[in-house]
N, C-alpha and C positions, 0 to 999 in steps of 0.2 A: 511696089514698091512703096509707094506712099502711104498706105492703109498701113503696111508696118512699123513705118518708122511713125504715123500718127497713135499706133497700138502703145506701141515701146513707148511713146511720150507719155500716154496714158497710164500706163504701169506706173511708170515713176511717180508722178501727180498721185496716184494712190497709195503708194508709199510715202510718200511726204505727210500724207491728209494720216498716216496712219495705218491704212488698211492694204492688203495684199489680195488681188485678182489674177494667179498665174497666166490663164486666159488673155487677162486683158479684154477691153470691150469687147474686139473682135469674136470671143468667146461667146459671146449673147446670142440667142435668138434676134432676128429683125424685129421681132415684135416686142421684146424683152425690155421691163423698166426694172431695174434690179436696184434697193435701196439698203443702203450699207451703213450701221453704225461702225463710229471708231474700235478699232483694233480687232475687227474681223480679218480672218487668213481663209481664203478659199486656194484650194487647190486646181490643179487640170479638171474643172470639173465640167459635164454638159449642164448650162442652163438655160430649159425652153421655157420655165416658166412668165407667163404675160406681163405680170405684176408680180413681184418678193420683195420681201423685207427679210433682213438677214440684221439682229442684234447685235449688240458689242460683247467683244473677245469670245464669239461664235468661232470653231475653225471646223472646215470641211475638206478631208482627206481626198486626192485624187481618183479618178476613175468613177465619182460618183455623179448619176444623173438628177437631177430638179424638174418636174413636169408639171402637175397641178397640184400645187402645194405656196399659198398665200403669204402665210410668215414662218420663221424659224427664230425662236427668242432669243435671247440674253443667254453666254455659259454654256454653249452647247458645244457639246463635242462628237464628233461625225465621222465615222470612220471610211476606209476605200471602199469603195465600191457599194455605196448606200445607194439605193435608188429611193425616191420619196415623190409621189402623189401617183402611181403606176394607173394610169385609166384602166379601170375594169370593164367597161361597155366600148370595144374597141369594132366588135363583129355582133353582127345581127342573128344572134345564137337561136333566134324565136323565128325565123325565115326558115324555106327551103333548105338553102347552104349558107353556111358564114364565109364563105371565100369572098372577095373584091369583085370574081366576077360580075356578080347580080351589079353592083353600081357601074362600074369598069363599061363591061360589055352592054349591059343589058338597059343601064340607064335609069337605076333603080339607086339613087345615092341613100346614103345611110351616116346618119348624125347622131352619135352616143352623146348619152347626158353626159355630162363633167362637172365633178365635184371637188373642190379646191380641199387639202388637207392641212393642216395648223399644228406646226410644231411649238410645245410650250417652251417655258426658260430650263436653262442647268437640263438638260436630256442629254442621255449620251446614248450613242445609235454603233453599235458593233458592226465590221466589215460585212459585206454582200448582204446586209437586211433589205427587204424590200416591203415598205410600206405605201399598199393602195390606197386610191383617192378618196375623196371626201370624208378622213380619217383625222378624231382629235390625240395629240400626243400629249398627256399633261405633264405640266411642270415637275422636274425632278425624276422623270421614269426613266426608266433602263430597258433600253431594246437589246438582245443576246444577237451576237454573229450569226448571220445567215437564218434569223429568222423573218416569216414571211408576217405581217403585219394585218389584217382583217380586217378588226374591231378596234374601236377607241380603246386608249390606254390610258386608264387614271392615273392622276399625279402619282408620283414615287412609287409606281409599280415597276417590280423585275420581269420583262415577258419573254419568250423565247419560243421555239419550238417552231413547227409550220401543217396546221396555221398557229402562231402564235397564242400564247395562253399564261395566266397570271402565274408565276412562279413563287413571286412575294413579294410585299413592300418592303421596303428599304425599313421603315420604321414602324413605330403604334402610332395608330389614327391621330391621338392625343397632338402627338410631335408632329405631325403633317401638317395638322388644320393649323398648327403655331408658325410652322415654316412659311406655309403659303400666306399666313396672315401677315407677316413680318414686309414679305414682295421686296425682301434684301437685294434682290437683283436690282431697284431701283435705286439705290445707294452708290455714292462716288466711290471710283477704287482706293481713295483716300481713308473713307470710313470703311470699306470692306476691309484695308489689309491692317486694322485694329481690331479684325473679328477671329473670335478660336474656331477655326473651321473645321476644327479636329474634337471636338466637343459639340456635339448638336444642340442639347439642352443649353450650354451658355449660351453660345451662339447665338441663339434665339432669344437670351435674355439679352445682348448688350445688341443684335440688329434690331430688335424693335424700339430702342430708349435710343437711335441714332436719327436723326432730321435731315441730315446733308445726302439731299437727292445729286443720282448724276446727270451732266450736263452731254452728255455726245453729241459731237456734230453727225448730221446723216450725210450722205454723200448718194448722189443721184447716179447710177452708170446704162449708159444705151450703147447701140452701136456708134451712135454719132459722137460720141464724147463724156464726159463728167463733170458734175458738178457740184458747189457746196448749197443744201437746200437751206 
């Protein structure tokens, strides 16, 4: 009962700091340290990553699972039931059997190689997508619903399928370069509100002329509680 009261307290505290964590600190793995910038919203999600940072204004819908993932950038939109950082090397397929009997009963422990995935800024991931471990999803990328991502995704690429393949790019190469160079996600919310998001060409021109960087607070969350870093 005391744990539930503490969890409710920290959920309210996070709300006052501008973040939402539906499951509260008790929803984290005992080994997890979660770093949240302001305006992050995380639904009922299984967070098992050891160290994970999530950037400002990113939202993650319920049913998602965050495993071998190191960072998720700012302004990301992540749908329901998305799995990020699925471990590939969980069973010894090069042994005589891939079954856990070898480690549980025969005393031959198997430790697979673990690699962290990184999600860039302004990434949209559709519901039920799975992203394997050790991958980089570039800024501005779009992952279609139910896609199985097994390779790195370039910036501003739209990918889909199983395994996922590039369907097309959101913009021409020259505009992609300018968007990346602008680093618009580093600007303050006040500066961003003045930009023409519906016209990418004008958006880049205006974003490049702004020099007002964001100054978001970072909140540290563990099962023990929360604090401002």
